[in-house]
N, C-alpha and C positions, 0 to 999 in steps of 0.2 A: 591442736596440732602439735605444738610444741610440747605441751605438758603430757601429750601422749607418749611423744617420742622419749621426753625425759624418764616416765616411767617403764617406757620399754627397755631403755639403757640399763635401767636398774635391776629388772628382771633378769637381762643378760647376766649382768654382772654379779647377781645372787646366784643364778644358774652354774656359772662358771665356779665360785667358791665351793657350791656344794659337790661338784666334781671332784674338783680338786681334794675335799677332805674326805670324800669317799673313798676314793683312790688310795689316800693316805690310811686311812683305817683298814682297808684290804691290805696294802702292803706291810703294815704293821703286824696284821694276824697272820699272815704268810709271807716272811722276807723274800726279797729277791735274791736273784744271783748275782755275779759279779762279773763284768768286763775284765779280761786280762789286764789291762793296765792298773786299774785301782788295786787288783790283788796284789801286785808287788807293793804297791804302799801299804796296804795292810799287814803284809808282812814286816814292814818297818814299824808300824803300830805293835805288832806282836813282840818285836825285839825290844822296843822301849818300855812296852810293859813288864819284859824280863830283865829291865834295868839296863839295858842298851842306852846309848846316848841319843841325843835329837837327829832324827832324820837317817839314823845308821840301820843300815840292814845287816844284822849278825848271822852267820851262817857257817856251818863246817867248812874247813880250811881244805880246798882241793890237794893242797900238797901234802897234808894230813888231817884225815877227818877227825883225829881225837883232840884236834884243835878246833878254835873259831877264829874267823877272820870278820872284820868289819868294813862296809863299803858305804860312803855317805853317797845315798840315791840322789842323782841329779836329772835323771831323764824325765821324771814327773815331777809336777809340783805337789806341797805337802799338803794342801788343803784337803785333798780326796780322804785323808785317814785323820788328819787332825782335828777337823770337826765332829766325826762320829767319835773319835777318842776322847772328846769332850763330853759328849752325852753318856758314854759310857763311865766315864770318871764320875760326872755329877750324879746320876740315875741309876747306876749300878746295871745297864742294859748289857745284852749281848752284841755282838757286833752286826748280827741281822737287823736286830731291832733297831738299833742306832742309825743303820743305814736309811731305815725306814723313816725315823723322826728328819734325818737330814734332809732325804727327798722331798718329805711334806712341806718342810720348813723353807727350802729353798724354791721349790714351785711355787708356794702361795708368795712368797718376799717377791720373786720374779716377775709373776705376773702384776702385782702391785708396781713394781718398779715400770714395768713397760706401759701401763696403763698412765702413770704419770708422766713419763717420757711423751707419750702421744699427745695427751692434753698439752703438755709444755710446748710441744713443736707445733701446736695450732690447731690440731685435730679437735672436732666436737666430741664431748662425751659419747655421742650414740657412734661414731666412726671407729673411736677407740675402743669400746666396748665390742663391737662388731670385728674388731682385729682381734681383740683378745679371744673371742670365739672361734675366728678361723684358725688362730694359733694352736688351740686347745684340740683341733681337728687332726694335726698332724702326728703321725707316728713317732716322731723325736719328741712328743709330749707325753706320750705313753710308755715309751722306751725305760725311762728310769725305775718305772714300777714294776719293771720283769727283769731288767739287768741294771743294775746299780754302775754307773758309768762315771762317778767322781767327779773329775774336774768339770766335766760340761755341766752336771745339774748345778754345782755351784758357780759357774759364770753364768748360767741362765740366771742364778739369784741376783748375780752383782750387774750383770752387763746394762739393764734399763737404768738403773739408778747412775750409772757412769755416765749415759747420753745425757742423763738429766742434767746432772751436774755440769757436764761440759755445756751445755745451751745457759743454763742459770748464772755461771760465772763468765760476763760476758766483758768484765772490765778488769785491768790490772790491778793487782794488789795480795796483801798479805794471805787474805782467805783462798785466793784462786792458788797462790803457790802451796798452800798446806794441803788443799783438794788434790792438785797434780801428784804430790809427793805420796799421799796417802794411798791415792788410786792406784798408783802403779804398784805398790806393795800389796794391797788387798787384793788387785785383779791377777797379780802373777802367783800369791797363795792359791786363790782360786783353780787357776789352770796357766800353764807356762805359754800357753798359745795367746795370751791375751797380750802379750807385748805388741803385736802388729795392730790391735783394735786400738792399745794405749796410742801407739803413734798417729792412728788416724784421727782419733779423738781430740788430740793435742794440734793435729796440723788444722783440722776445724776451728779451735779457738783460736789459733793465731791468724788465719784468715780473717775470721770473723771479727776480732779486735782491731785487724790492721785496715778494714776496710775503709776507704776514703783517704787514707796516709798513701802520700804520693813520692815520698823519697825512701831511698834504702834505709837509710838510718831510721828511720822512724819504724819501719817494719822489724828491723834489729832491735831496736829498743822494745817494741811491743812483743816481741818472740822471748826476750830474756825471761818475763814472768811464768810463762809455762814452761820454758826450754831449761831453765837452770835446776829448778826442783825435779824434772824431769831426768836430766842428767845423773843428779844425786840419786835418785830412786833407782834407776837401772845399775848405777855403780854400785849400790848396794847389793842389788840383786846378783851381779855377777861376782863381787868379792866374796860375798858370803854364802853363795849358793853354787850357782853355775859354774864357777871356776874349780870348782871341787870334784868333779867328774864330769863323764860325758852326757850328752843330750842330742835330741834329735838335730839341732843345728850343726853340732859338730861332726854329725856322720854325713857323707856323701859320696855317690857313687861315680862321680864324674859328670860330665854333660851329656845330656839326651834330649834332644828336642823332637816332639811327638804333636801329633794333631792334638791330642788332648792335655798338652802341657799348659796352655793359656785358655783353651776352649772350655776346660771344665772348671776354672775359677769363673770364666766368663758367665757359664752356665748357672752359677750358683742361685740366682734368684729363683730360679724355676725347680734346681735341684733339690734345694733347701726349702724353699716358700711353699712348694706344692707337692713335698714328700715325693718328688719324682724319682729320686735316687733310691729311696726305700721301696717304692712300689715296684721297681723293676729288680728288686733284690741285690742292688749296688749294680751300677751299669760297668765301671771300670774294677773296683774292688769288690768280691763277692764274699758275702757273709752266708748266701743259703745257695738255693739251685741257681745256676745261670740261665737265664731266660734268653740273651744274646749273646752272640759270638763277638769276640773283640771287634771285629771291624764294624758291624751293626751298633755297637754298642758306641764307638767312636763318631759314626754319622748320627745317632741320635744325641749325642752329646754338642757335636757341631751345631745341629738345629736347634737344640736348646738354648745355645748360646747366642745364636742370633735372634731368637724370640725374646730372650732376657734382655739383651741390649736394646731392643725395639722397646720392651714394656719400660726398662728403667728411663728411656727417653721420653717417653708418653708421660710418666709421673712427673719427671723434670720439667716438662714444657705446661703440663696440666693443673699439677697440684700448686696452690697459691701460696704456700707458706715456705718462704725464703730459706730460713733456717734449717727446716726439713731437708729441702732440695739439696744446699750447700753439703749436709750432713750424709746425705744418700750418696751422693757425687762423691766425697772425699773417701767414705769408707769403700763403696764399691771399687774405686781406683787402685787404693791401697791395698785391697785385698787380692786383686788380680795381679798386682806387681809382686806381692808378697807371696802368693802361694805359687805363681807362674815360676818365679826365680826358684822356690824350693823344689818344684816338680823338674825343672830344667838340671837342677843339679843334683837330682835323685836323692834328697834327703829321704829321713825316714818318715814320711808323712803320706798317709795313705791317701788315694782317690776316694773321699768318702764325705758325701754331704755334710754329717754332722760336723767337719771342720768350718763349715761356712752356716751354720744355723745363723750367726748374726746378722748374715745379709738377708736372710728370708725373714727374720723378725723386723728387720728394717724396712723393707718392701713393703710388707703387709698394710701399714695404715695408707700407704699411698695407693696401692692396689685398691682396697676397700674402698676409698676415696673416690678413685677413677669410676668405680663400678656404681657407687652409690648415686653419684651425680650423672649418671649415662642415662637412666631411665630404666623401666620396670623390666624391660625383656632383660638387659644387663643384670641389674639384680637379682632376677631368677636364675640366670647363668652361673652367675658366681655362686649363688646358694647352692645350686644343684653339683657344682664342683666341688663344694665344701663338704656336701653330705656324701659326694663318693668317697673322697679322699676318708673322710670320718668313718665310713663303713669298713673299707680296708684296716685302719689305725684300730678301731675298736675290736675288729675279727682278731689281729694280731695280738692286743691285750688280752681277749678270753681266753685265745690258745695258750698264751704264754703264761696266764695265772692260772689254767687250769692244770698246765706241768708244774708249775710251782707246788701247787696245793697236792697233785696226784702221784706225781713223778719223780721229782727232784727231791730227794732226800735233805732233811736238815739236822746236822748234827750239833755238836757244843757251841759252835761258834754262833747258830742261828742262820747262817747263810744257805742259800739253795743251791746245792750241788750239782752242777750239771755232768761232771765225769766220774760219776761213781755211783753204784745204785745202793738202795738200803742196807742189802746184806754186806756188802763190802765195807761200806762204811760203819756198820756195827762192828764188824771184826776189826778194823782199824782202830776204831774208839776203845775197844777193850783192851787191845795190845797197848795202847798208849796209856790206859788207866792201871796197867799191870806192871809195867816197866818204868824206870827212871833213866837208864843208861842206853836206850835204844835208838837207832837211827832209821828214819823212814826217808823212803824215794819216791816221788811221785812226778807226773808228767803235765801237771797243771798247777800253775801257782796258788790257785785257790784251796787245792785241797790240804795243804800244809797248815791252813789257818785252824784245822781241826784237831791238830796236835796241841795239847796242852801242859804235857808232862815231859816230852822228848826233843829232840833235834829232829829236823828234816833236811832235804836236798830236793829242790826243783831242776829237773832235767827236760828238755826241749823233748816232745814227741818226734818220732822218727818219720821222714818223709817215705814218700813211697819206692825209692831206689836204695834208701838207708847210706845216702851220702852223706855223712857229718866230718867235721874235724874231730878227730878222736881225743885230741889235746883238751877241748872244749868241755869234755863230757868225763873224763877220767877223774876219778878221786881215790888217791892212794891213803894208805894206811888202813888200821882196824880200829874200831869204837863201839864195842858191846854189839848186841844183835842188830842185825840188818835186815830190813823189810822192804821190799820193792814189789810196788802196787803197778800192775800193769794190764790192760785190756786182754781178754783172753785171746783176741786174734793175733797178739804179739808171741804166743807161744811158737818157739822155734828159732830161725834166726835173728829175728828182732829182739827176743828176751836174750838171746846169747851176747848181744850186742851191748845190753844192758849188765848184764852179768861181768862182762870184762871189763867195764869201766870202774869196777871196784878189785883191782888186784890183790887187795890184801885179804881178801875172803875168798873160799873154794866150799865144795859139796853143798850146793844150794839145794834146797828142797822146795818142792812147787805144792802149792796149795789151793784148789780152785774153791775161791771163797762165795762165788755166785756164778751165775750163767754167763756173765759178762766180764767178770775180772777174776785174777790171779793174783798170789802172792808169791815170790819168790824170796826165800829167808836162809841167812846162814849166820853162824857166830863162830865159824872155825876159821882159825888162823891159816893162811897159805904159807 
């Protein structure tokens, strides 16, 4: 029986590997689209390719667009564009194919790291393999192959290995100090939100090393080994990166306590571990059609929070592996406190389960262990749930890949463009190729990545009531031909708002470049 199970777990691992490789080949052939966040990072990469400094976003100066200004981008971590940049330099790939390589490499590395961590935590190879199988059923696993999400796929690659290290280094020493120092830097490069995970991992290590110590002095001395290098690591991150600009932690809208403030983090095991937030198209923050009113969404979140707490409690009482139980308890508690306070302060962190993926990944082996040892009925039940989740996840992938292959055009960057059609993209590309002093204006940060020979400006799209801070939109001065790409539905009042944002130009002409998009152009001084 044991040999059969061993053979079966190897079959699962082989199947998982083939799935990851097949998805990687597909996304290399037809590169993915971009989430808005990494789009800004790739704008920094483009600036560096044109000779700009490290992590500097070079763009036309709003006070005089004939000149450039440069900002150090601290809102997002640099790994989301640095790793693709490496593959562009080394292998001569375009941005889209470099993204595909990064996604595949990070996915495979992440799966290996999680498998190593699960076994290090005490789970059998069979439970570890089944946990990976449950993980790849989630929509979050397929998302990077449709939308490159930057730091999230990099963090997936790093997370399992970080937790493995937290369990492997159980005694004070130089190796532990080096691990803590480097883990802080590498994790932050992957994604800035790693800081809370870093704190949770260090707290776990401290508690574990201090077990059995009965004096405060002993606990303090044990805490110095992870604490000192952690302080050095975070201090360097702040001094050389975060202090140079604004970031999500520096933005706050005042205090606001709502039902979802703490219940959403508490519900994270089910929201992320079972793709509940994705399957409901986002309960609080919506990326697609709204399925529930806000009132019902809050009720669902509260229910999921209660069920999540019950699930975590059962795992803590039934799973026999002490280090895993301590890790789960610490990470879950730190996440609730961190995100609860962030939501309370109304920081720029959305109510999305993707921010809690770590919790879902960490809960999974404990969940599988419970159902595996609970009997055949429970095994079949969990398998049915996994198949249901996989059905919707695969449907999401197939629909998304068909859009990438048949609907979203790919320009010089190789990226699948969501907010332009082929005719408009071809027109913009021809303009870029035939000019060297033109200035383009877009309403999506990924479109500027198609401009290879000129400069561009990214303005936020207008909301329904066109209520904007005009000072944030206006760009003064004159600098060669100006081309403003807008959706056709903007013709009229909305388009006039954009034209007024460039007071140095007049006599704009309108060209309908496709059924869905228009270009306003001018080279006439006002």
